[in-house]
N, C-alpha and C positions, 0 to 999 in steps of 0.2 A: 218225790214231795209233793208237787204237784198233781199225783194224782191220791194221794197218799187227802190231801186239804178238800179237794174234790168230791172224795165219797163220802171224809165228813160233814162236808157240806152240800150232799146230794137231798138232801127234807128240809128243805129251807121253806119258810112262811111269808105265803102271797098273799096278803090283804089277808091277815088271820087266816089263813088255811095251809095247811103242811099241802108243799108240793115231792109227791118224793118219786125223782126220777128211776128210780129198781123197779118202783111200786106195777108198772106198766109191762106187760116183754116187749112190746116194741119197743119204749124209750129205753130203758135200762139194755136190751142188745145194743141200741145207737151208742149209750154212755158206756159200756163193754169197750165196745169195738174201738170207742176214741183213743178208746187209754189200754188198747194192745191187748184183748182183752178178745174170745170167740164169742162170744154173746150167749151162749147156750143157759138153756134153764137152769142148771146144774150150778152155772158155775154166775148167775144172777141171788141164787138161793146164799149161795156163798158167800159172795159179796154184800149184802144184808145182813148175815151173820157178824160178818169185819166188820164194818160198816156201826153197828150195833154193840159191840163186843170193845172197840176203841173209840165210843165215845162215851162211852162208862168208864173205861180205861182214863181219858185224857182227862173228863169231868170227875175224877176220885171220886166215881161209885163203886168202882169195881179193881182189885190190884193185877196187874199186868198179866201176874196166872191165869185170867181168866179168854187171854189168847191163846193158851195152851191147845185146846182140842183146832184148832186151826192151823198147828205147823203139823199134827200128827203123820207120820210118814215125810216129812220132809227133809231132805237131806240136800246138802252142800256135798259137790264132785270138784277135788282137782285136773285142771288140765294144762300141761304147761305148752307151749305157744312159741314161738318167734318170740313174740312181744315179751314175756314170762310169763307170770304163773298166775290163771283166770280159775276164777271159782262158778262152777255150772250149778244152777238148782235144779236137782231130782226134783217133782213133784205131780202128782194127776194135772194134765190140763186144765180140767176145768175150774183148777187150783191155784193156778201159777199166778194170774192177777190178785188173787184177796193176800198169797201168799205175800209176794214183792211186797203189798203196798205195808201188811204186817211187818216186815222188815226193812221196810221205809219208814214206819214209823220210831224201830227199836234206833235203827240209827239217830234219827232226829232228837229224840231220847238222852243219849251219847254224847254227840254233837253239840246240838242247842237245848240243854232241859231248862224247862219252862217257856221256852218260847210258843209251844203249841196252846193257845187253849180257846176255853167260849168263851162271844162272844157277853161283856159285859153287861150286855140291854138282856133284861131279864126276858122279854120279848123277842128274842132273837135267838134262832137255833142253830147261827153259824160261828162256828172256828175260826180262829186267825192264826198266825205264825209272825209270832211281832221280830221284823228286819229293825227294829230304830236299836237306837246305842245303847240307851238306856234301859232297854229293855220293858218300856212303861205303856204301851200300846194298850188300849183295852174293849176300844171294838172292831167289828171288821170292814166296816165302814164307817169312817170320818162323816161323809156324805150324809150317809144315813143314819145309823144308831147313834154316832157322836153327835149331831147336830139335835137329833130329836130329844137324845137325853140330858145335852146342854138344853136347850130350852126347855124341857119339864124344872129343870132346877131353878130356871130361871125365872119360870112363871111361879113357882114354887113359893120362889122368893116373896115377889114381886105382889103379890095378893093380899 
């Protein structure tokens, strides 16, 4: 789940400019390795494609079928172990991290539908996972986006 949210939030706006953590090969390699990948150029290209497809699916701009091409050739193989049955993911090495993140999205949607969503601040590109009991969180950060939005509304009311 952390890698899923980190991937979706890997293109934040900083002072009005988009900062792409996967855009630069050096930064992208570091990001991929921090999340268990190998950092190859092929892996970075697939991670960028997965990020864009997931953003579109989470925002409702695309249906989940848009994720299909990322899963081509992926299989799970059952393996009996002393601890029980374990499923092993079989995918090309450069695709493993992107596939795991897409599968994490599917698991999140199945177990916690509607909890993964974009920040309600229109000037923000980040996503949040709502852990609140009421499922009413709106902002990626109350300290940043929430306060700004509330200050804007207050200013508009008092003008």
